[in-house]
PDB file of N, H, CA, C and O in Angstrom:
ATOM      1  N   UNK A   1     -35.629  -1.609  26.094  1.00  0.00           N
ATOM      2  CA  UNK A   1     -36.009  -0.260  26.485  1.00  0.00           C
ATOM      3  C   UNK A   1     -37.458  -0.023  26.055  1.00  0.00           C
ATOM      4  O   UNK A   1     -37.893  -0.474  24.995  1.00  0.00           O
ATOM      5  N   UNK A   2     -38.180   0.685  26.894  1.00  0.00           N
ATOM      6  H   UNK A   2     -37.827   1.051  27.755  1.00  0.00           H
ATOM      7  CA  UNK A   2     -39.529   1.129  26.560  1.00  0.00           C
ATOM      8  C   UNK A   2     -39.498   2.640  26.440  1.00  0.00           C
ATOM      9  O   UNK A   2     -38.971   3.331  27.312  1.00  0.00           O
ATOM     10  N   UNK A   3     -40.061   3.147  25.362  1.00  0.00           N
ATOM     11  H   UNK A   3     -40.489   2.586  24.653  1.00  0.00           H
ATOM     12  CA  UNK A   3     -40.107   4.592  25.152  1.00  0.00           C
ATOM     13  C   UNK A   3     -41.541   5.092  25.273  1.00  0.00           C
ATOM     14  O   UNK A   3     -42.477   4.469  24.772  1.00  0.00           O
ATOM     15  N   UNK A   4     -41.694   6.214  25.938  1.00  0.00           N
ATOM     16  H   UNK A   4     -40.933   6.721  26.346  1.00  0.00           H
ATOM     17  CA  UNK A   4     -42.988   6.888  26.100  1.00  0.00           C
ATOM     18  C   UNK A   4     -44.077   5.966  26.632  1.00  0.00           C
ATOM     19  O   UNK A   4     -45.196   5.954  26.119  1.00  0.00           O
ATOM     20  N   UNK A   5     -43.746   5.200  27.656  1.00  0.00           N
ATOM     21  H   UNK A   5     -42.837   5.209  28.072  1.00  0.00           H
ATOM     22  CA  UNK A   5     -44.722   4.325  28.293  1.00  0.00           C
ATOM     23  C   UNK A   5     -45.386   5.062  29.451  1.00  0.00           C
ATOM     24  O   UNK A   5     -44.743   5.873  30.117  1.00  0.00           O
ATOM     25  N   UNK A   6     -46.666   4.786  29.695  1.00  0.00           N
ATOM     26  H   UNK A   6     -47.187   4.127  29.154  1.00  0.00           H
ATOM     27  CA  UNK A   6     -47.379   5.420  30.802  1.00  0.00           C
ATOM     28  C   UNK A   6     -47.415   4.468  31.984  1.00  0.00           C
ATOM     29  O   UNK A   6     -47.862   3.328  31.863  1.00  0.00           O
ATOM     30  N   UNK A   7     -46.943   4.941  33.120  1.00  0.00           N
ATOM     31  H   UNK A   7     -46.580   5.867  33.219  1.00  0.00           H
ATOM     32  CA  UNK A   7     -46.934   4.167  34.357  1.00  0.00           C
ATOM     33  C   UNK A   7     -47.420   5.093  35.469  1.00  0.00           C
ATOM     34  O   UNK A   7     -46.833   6.146  35.718  1.00  0.00           O
ATOM     35  N   UNK A   8     -48.484   4.690  36.121  1.00  0.00           N
ATOM     36  H   UNK A   8     -48.961   3.835  35.919  1.00  0.00           H
ATOM     37  CA  UNK A   8     -49.121   5.528  37.152  1.00  0.00           C
ATOM     38  C   UNK A   8     -49.537   6.859  36.548  1.00  0.00           C
ATOM     39  O   UNK A   8     -50.395   6.892  35.666  1.00  0.00           O
ATOM     40  N   UNK A   9     -48.953   7.945  37.000  1.00  0.00           N
ATOM     41  H   UNK A   9     -48.256   7.918  37.716  1.00  0.00           H
ATOM     42  CA  UNK A   9     -49.349   9.278  36.536  1.00  0.00           C
ATOM     43  C   UNK A   9     -48.263   9.935  35.686  1.00  0.00           C
ATOM     44  O   UNK A   9     -48.252  11.159  35.550  1.00  0.00           O
ATOM     45  N   UNK A  10     -47.352   9.151  35.112  1.00  0.00           N
ATOM     46  H   UNK A  10     -47.361   8.157  35.222  1.00  0.00           H
ATOM     47  CA  UNK A  10     -46.248   9.739  34.364  1.00  0.00           C
ATOM     48  C   UNK A  10     -46.005   9.005  33.047  1.00  0.00           C
ATOM     49  O   UNK A  10     -46.200   7.794  32.948  1.00  0.00           O
ATOM     50  N   UNK A  11     -45.575   9.762  32.039  1.00  0.00           N
ATOM     51  H   UNK A  11     -45.416  10.747  32.119  1.00  0.00           H
ATOM     52  CA  UNK A  11     -45.091   9.191  30.787  1.00  0.00           C
ATOM     53  C   UNK A  11     -43.582   9.108  30.929  1.00  0.00           C
ATOM     54  O   UNK A  11     -42.931  10.100  31.259  1.00  0.00           O
ATOM     55  N   UNK A  12     -43.016   7.916  30.679  1.00  0.00           N
ATOM     56  H   UNK A  12     -43.544   7.110  30.411  1.00  0.00           H
ATOM     57  CA  UNK A  12     -41.597   7.680  30.971  1.00  0.00           C
ATOM     58  C   UNK A  12     -40.915   6.906  29.847  1.00  0.00           C
ATOM     59  O   UNK A  12     -41.559   6.159  29.110  1.00  0.00           O
ATOM     60  N   UNK A  13     -39.595   7.098  29.730  1.00  0.00           N
ATOM     61  H   UNK A  13     -39.072   7.704  30.329  1.00  0.00           H
ATOM     62  CA  UNK A  13     -38.721   6.200  28.993  1.00  0.00           C
ATOM     63  C   UNK A  13     -38.064   5.330  30.055  1.00  0.00           C
ATOM     64  O   UNK A  13     -37.599   5.843  31.073  1.00  0.00           O
ATOM     65  N   UNK A  14     -38.019   3.985  29.825  1.00  0.00           N
ATOM     66  H   UNK A  14     -38.397   3.569  28.998  1.00  0.00           H
ATOM     67  CA  UNK A  14     -37.476   3.062  30.822  1.00  0.00           C
ATOM     68  C   UNK A  14     -36.456   2.121  30.202  1.00  0.00           C
ATOM     69  O   UNK A  14     -36.545   1.778  29.023  1.00  0.00           O
ATOM     70  N   UNK A  15     -35.487   1.708  31.009  1.00  0.00           N
ATOM     71  H   UNK A  15     -35.415   1.987  31.966  1.00  0.00           H
ATOM     72  CA  UNK A  15     -34.520   0.689  30.611  1.00  0.00           C
ATOM     73  C   UNK A  15     -34.194  -0.151  31.839  1.00  0.00           C
ATOM     74  O   UNK A  15     -34.265   0.332  32.969  1.00  0.00           O
ATOM     75  N   UNK A  16     -33.839  -1.405  31.610  1.00  0.00           N
ATOM     76  H   UNK A  16     -33.782  -1.798  30.692  1.00  0.00           H
ATOM     77  CA  UNK A  16     -33.497  -2.313  32.697  1.00  0.00           C
ATOM     78  C   UNK A  16     -32.085  -2.832  32.485  1.00  0.00           C
ATOM     79  O   UNK A  16     -31.706  -3.189  31.369  1.00  0.00           O
ATOM     80  N   UNK A  17     -31.312  -2.872  33.560  1.00  0.00           N
ATOM     81  H   UNK A  17     -31.620  -2.582  34.466  1.00  0.00           H
ATOM     82  CA  UNK A  17     -29.933  -3.368  33.530  1.00  0.00           C
ATOM     83  C   UNK A  17     -29.684  -4.190  34.785  1.00  0.00           C
ATOM     84  O   UNK A  17     -30.455  -4.131  35.742  1.00  0.00           O
ATOM     85  N   UNK A  18     -28.601  -4.957  34.773  1.00  0.00           N
ATOM     86  H   UNK A  18     -27.974  -5.005  33.995  1.00  0.00           H
ATOM     87  CA  UNK A  18     -28.153  -5.682  35.969  1.00  0.00           C
ATOM     88  C   UNK A  18     -26.792  -5.144  36.364  1.00  0.00           C
ATOM     89  O   UNK A  18     -25.941  -4.908  35.508  1.00  0.00           O
ATOM     90  N   UNK A  19     -26.580  -4.946  37.678  1.00  0.00           N
ATOM     91  H   UNK A  19     -27.272  -5.137  38.374  1.00  0.00           H
ATOM     92  CA  UNK A  19     -25.274  -4.488  38.142  1.00  0.00           C
ATOM     93  C   UNK A  19     -24.293  -5.668  38.126  1.00  0.00           C
ATOM     94  O   UNK A  19     -24.697  -6.795  37.837  1.00  0.00           O
ATOM     95  N   UNK A  20     -23.012  -5.427  38.433  1.00  0.00           N
ATOM     96  H   UNK A  20     -22.684  -4.512  38.667  1.00  0.00           H
ATOM     97  CA  UNK A  20     -22.015  -6.498  38.369  1.00  0.00           C
ATOM     98  C   UNK A  20     -22.332  -7.706  39.261  1.00  0.00           C
ATOM     99  O   UNK A  20     -21.871  -8.812  38.981  1.00  0.00           O
ATOM    100  N   UNK A  21     -23.109  -7.508  40.324  1.00  0.00           N
ATOM    101  H   UNK A  21     -23.484  -6.609  40.551  1.00  0.00           H
ATOM    102  CA  UNK A  21     -23.489  -8.623  41.189  1.00  0.00           C
ATOM    103  C   UNK A  21     -24.762  -9.318  40.709  1.00  0.00           C
ATOM    104  O   UNK A  21     -25.202 -10.294  41.318  1.00  0.00           O
ATOM    105  N   UNK A  22     -25.355  -8.823  39.623  1.00  0.00           N
ATOM    106  H   UNK A  22     -24.997  -8.030  39.129  1.00  0.00           H
ATOM    107  CA  UNK A  22     -26.558  -9.434  39.071  1.00  0.00           C
ATOM    108  C   UNK A  22     -27.860  -8.852  39.572  1.00  0.00           C
ATOM    109  O   UNK A  22     -28.929  -9.323  39.182  1.00  0.00           O
ATOM    110  N   UNK A  23     -27.806  -7.835  40.433  1.00  0.00           N
ATOM    111  H   UNK A  23     -26.938  -7.453  40.750  1.00  0.00           H
ATOM    112  CA  UNK A  23     -29.032  -7.216  40.946  1.00  0.00           C
ATOM    113  C   UNK A  23     -29.683  -6.383  39.832  1.00  0.00           C
ATOM    114  O   UNK A  23     -29.002  -5.603  39.165  1.00  0.00           O
ATOM    115  N   UNK A  24     -30.993  -6.545  39.629  1.00  0.00           N
ATOM    116  H   UNK A  24     -31.546  -7.178  40.170  1.00  0.00           H
ATOM    117  CA  UNK A  24     -31.669  -5.792  38.571  1.00  0.00           C
ATOM    118  C   UNK A  24     -31.935  -4.337  38.982  1.00  0.00           C
ATOM    119  O   UNK A  24     -32.239  -4.050  40.139  1.00  0.00           O
ATOM    120  N   UNK A  25     -31.814  -3.431  38.008  1.00  0.00           N
ATOM    121  H   UNK A  25     -31.567  -3.664  37.067  1.00  0.00           H
ATOM    122  CA  UNK A  25     -32.097  -2.016  38.216  1.00  0.00           C
ATOM    123  C   UNK A  25     -33.002  -1.529  37.089  1.00  0.00           C
ATOM    124  O   UNK A  25     -32.827  -1.901  35.929  1.00  0.00           O
ATOM    125  N   UNK A  26     -33.966  -0.697  37.450  1.00  0.00           N
ATOM    126  H   UNK A  26     -34.108  -0.395  38.393  1.00  0.00           H
ATOM    127  CA  UNK A  26     -34.795  -0.015  36.465  1.00  0.00           C
ATOM    128  C   UNK A  26     -34.377   1.447  36.458  1.00  0.00           C
ATOM    129  O   UNK A  26     -34.341   2.095  37.504  1.00  0.00           O
ATOM    130  N   UNK A  27     -34.062   1.961  35.277  1.00  0.00           N
ATOM    131  H   UNK A  27     -34.091   1.434  34.427  1.00  0.00           H
ATOM    132  CA  UNK A  27     -33.663   3.356  35.120  1.00  0.00           C
ATOM    133  C   UNK A  27     -34.735   4.024  34.261  1.00  0.00           C
ATOM    134  O   UNK A  27     -35.115   3.491  33.219  1.00  0.00           O
ATOM    135  N   UNK A  28     -35.226   5.194  34.694  1.00  0.00           N
ATOM    136  H   UNK A  28     -34.917   5.627  35.541  1.00  0.00           H
ATOM    137  CA  UNK A  28     -36.275   5.845  33.926  1.00  0.00           C
ATOM    138  C   UNK A  28     -36.121   7.354  33.956  1.00  0.00           C
ATOM    139  O   UNK A  28     -35.500   7.926  34.851  1.00  0.00           O
ATOM    140  N   UNK A  29     -36.705   7.973  32.953  1.00  0.00           N
ATOM    141  H   UNK A  29     -37.209   7.508  32.225  1.00  0.00           H
ATOM    142  CA  UNK A  29     -36.786   9.423  32.856  1.00  0.00           C
ATOM    143  C   UNK A  29     -38.247   9.796  32.690  1.00  0.00           C
ATOM    144  O   UNK A  29     -38.918   9.299  31.786  1.00  0.00           O
ATOM    145  N   UNK A  30     -38.740  10.659  33.547  1.00  0.00           N
ATOM    146  H   UNK A  30     -38.196  11.064  34.282  1.00  0.00           H
ATOM    147  CA  UNK A  30     -40.127  11.128  33.434  1.00  0.00           C
ATOM    148  C   UNK A  30     -40.161  12.210  32.359  1.00  0.00           C
ATOM    149  O   UNK A  30     -39.440  13.206  32.425  1.00  0.00           O
ATOM    150  N   UNK A  31     -41.026  11.983  31.362  1.00  0.00           N
ATOM    151  H   UNK A  31     -41.612  11.175  31.308  1.00  0.00           H
ATOM    152  CA  UNK A  31     -41.134  12.914  30.245  1.00  0.00           C
ATOM    153  C   UNK A  31     -42.254  13.933  30.428  1.00  0.00           C
ATOM    154  O   UNK A  31     -42.132  15.087  30.017  1.00  0.00           O
ATOM    155  N   UNK A  32     -43.359  13.488  31.058  1.00  0.00           N
ATOM    156  H   UNK A  32     -43.458  12.551  31.392  1.00  0.00           H
ATOM    157  CA  UNK A  32     -44.530  14.365  31.210  1.00  0.00           C
ATOM    158  C   UNK A  32     -45.509  13.727  32.179  1.00  0.00           C
ATOM    159  O   UNK A  32     -45.398  12.547  32.511  1.00  0.00           O
ATOM    160  N   UNK A  33     -46.467  14.523  32.627  1.00  0.00           N
ATOM    161  H   UNK A  33     -46.557  15.482  32.358  1.00  0.00           H
ATOM    162  CA  UNK A  33     -47.586  13.980  33.397  1.00  0.00           C
ATOM    163  C   UNK A  33     -48.497  13.217  32.437  1.00  0.00           C
ATOM    164  O   UNK A  33     -48.685  13.629  31.292  1.00  0.00           O
ATOM    165  N   UNK A  34     -49.057  12.107  32.908  1.00  0.00           N
ATOM    166  H   UNK A  34     -48.903  11.773  33.838  1.00  0.00           H
ATOM    167  CA  UNK A  34     -50.012  11.351  32.111  1.00  0.00           C
ATOM    168  C   UNK A  34     -51.387  11.988  32.260  1.00  0.00           C
ATOM    169  O   UNK A  34     -51.697  12.530  33.321  1.00  0.00           O
ATOM    170  N   UNK A  35     -52.208  11.938  31.231  1.00  0.00           N
ATOM    171  H   UNK A  35     -51.956  11.498  30.369  1.00  0.00           H
ATOM    172  CA  UNK A  35     -53.534  12.541  31.321  1.00  0.00           C
ATOM    173  C   UNK A  35     -54.411  11.864  32.376  1.00  0.00           C
ATOM    174  O   UNK A  35     -55.278  12.509  32.967  1.00  0.00           O
ATOM    175  N   UNK A  36     -54.192  10.570  32.616  1.00  0.00           N
ATOM    176  H   UNK A  36     -53.488  10.046  32.137  1.00  0.00           H
ATOM    177  CA  UNK A  36     -54.904   9.843  33.671  1.00  0.00           C
ATOM    178  C   UNK A  36     -54.031   8.686  34.128  1.00  0.00           C
ATOM    179  O   UNK A  36     -53.117   8.276  33.412  1.00  0.00           O
ATOM    180  N   UNK A  37     -54.304   8.162  35.308  1.00  0.00           N
ATOM    181  H   UNK A  37     -55.046   8.496  35.889  1.00  0.00           H
ATOM    182  CA  UNK A  37     -53.501   7.073  35.858  1.00  0.00           C
ATOM    183  C   UNK A  37     -53.679   5.823  35.016  1.00  0.00           C
ATOM    184  O   UNK A  37     -54.774   5.541  34.530  1.00  0.00           O
ATOM    185  N   UNK A  38     -52.591   5.071  34.845  1.00  0.00           N
ATOM    186  H   UNK A  38     -51.701   5.300  35.240  1.00  0.00           H
ATOM    187  CA  UNK A  38     -52.670   3.799  34.136  1.00  0.00           C
ATOM    188  C   UNK A  38     -52.977   2.692  35.136  1.00  0.00           C
ATOM    189  O   UNK A  38     -52.730   2.861  36.330  1.00  0.00           O
ATOM    190  N   UNK A  39     -53.511   1.564  34.676  1.00  0.00           N
ATOM    191  H   UNK A  39     -53.712   1.427  33.706  1.00  0.00           H
ATOM    192  CA  UNK A  39     -53.755   0.432  35.581  1.00  0.00           C
ATOM    193  C   UNK A  39     -52.438  -0.056  36.200  1.00  0.00           C
ATOM    194  O   UNK A  39     -51.382   0.048  35.575  1.00  0.00           O
ATOM    195  N   UNK A  40     -52.501  -0.578  37.406  1.00  0.00           N
ATOM    196  H   UNK A  40     -53.359  -0.662  37.914  1.00  0.00           H
ATOM    197  CA  UNK A  40     -51.295  -1.006  38.126  1.00  0.00           C
ATOM    198  C   UNK A  40     -50.524  -2.060  37.356  1.00  0.00           C
ATOM    199  O   UNK A  40     -49.294  -2.057  37.396  1.00  0.00           O
ATOM    200  N   UNK A  41     -51.199  -2.966  36.653  1.00  0.00           N
ATOM    201  H   UNK A  41     -52.199  -2.968  36.620  1.00  0.00           H
ATOM    202  CA  UNK A  41     -50.486  -4.024  35.935  1.00  0.00           C
ATOM    203  C   UNK A  41     -49.705  -3.512  34.735  1.00  0.00           C
ATOM    204  O   UNK A  41     -48.850  -4.234  34.221  1.00  0.00           O
ATOM    205  N   UNK A  42     -49.965  -2.297  34.269  1.00  0.00           N
ATOM    206  H   UNK A  42     -50.659  -1.711  34.687  1.00  0.00           H
ATOM    207  CA  UNK A  42     -49.204  -1.749  33.145  1.00  0.00           C
ATOM    208  C   UNK A  42     -47.839  -1.253  33.582  1.00  0.00           C
ATOM    209  O   UNK A  42     -47.004  -0.945  32.732  1.00  0.00           O
ATOM    210  N   UNK A  43     -47.583  -1.164  34.888  1.00  0.00           N
ATOM    211  H   UNK A  43     -48.262  -1.414  35.579  1.00  0.00           H
ATOM    212  CA  UNK A  43     -46.303  -0.682  35.383  1.00  0.00           C
ATOM    213  C   UNK A  43     -45.316  -1.823  35.662  1.00  0.00           C
ATOM    214  O   UNK A  43     -44.187  -1.559  36.075  1.00  0.00           O
ATOM    215  N   UNK A  44     -45.708  -3.060  35.449  1.00  0.00           N
ATOM    216  H   UNK A  44     -46.625  -3.274  35.114  1.00  0.00           H
ATOM    217  CA  UNK A  44     -44.807  -4.192  35.681  1.00  0.00           C
ATOM    218  C   UNK A  44     -43.651  -4.127  34.699  1.00  0.00           C
ATOM    219  O   UNK A  44     -43.826  -3.744  33.543  1.00  0.00           O
ATOM    220  N   UNK A  45     -42.480  -4.501  35.162  1.00  0.00           N
ATOM    221  H   UNK A  45     -42.338  -4.812  36.101  1.00  0.00           H
ATOM    222  CA  UNK A  45     -41.314  -4.459  34.273  1.00  0.00           C
ATOM    223  C   UNK A  45     -41.445  -5.521  33.191  1.00  0.00           C
ATOM    224  O   UNK A  45     -42.127  -6.532  33.359  1.00  0.00           O
ATOM    225  N   UNK A  46     -40.782  -5.264  32.096  1.00  0.00           N
ATOM    226  H   UNK A  46     -40.228  -4.443  31.959  1.00  0.00           H
ATOM    227  CA  UNK A  46     -40.858  -6.193  30.961  1.00  0.00           C
ATOM    228  C   UNK A  46     -39.861  -7.338  31.099  1.00  0.00           C
ATOM    229  O   UNK A  46     -39.969  -8.336  30.386  1.00  0.00           O
ATOM    230  N   UNK A  47     -38.906  -7.213  31.994  1.00  0.00           N
ATOM    231  H   UNK A  47     -38.818  -6.402  32.574  1.00  0.00           H
ATOM    232  CA  UNK A  47     -37.815  -8.201  32.045  1.00  0.00           C
ATOM    233  C   UNK A  47     -37.874  -9.109  33.264  1.00  0.00           C
ATOM    234  O   UNK A  47     -37.020  -9.981  33.427  1.00  0.00           O
TER     235      UNK A  47
END
């Protein structure tokens, strides 16, 4: 899980899971607007 990470224009908490068939899912909650956009490579998933 990543907490308070900035991706694009939002500060988010993120988690990654796989469904029963093995398909990956990213689940996130937007916490706030980011003061400025983050670089595109900072939004890549960690898993």
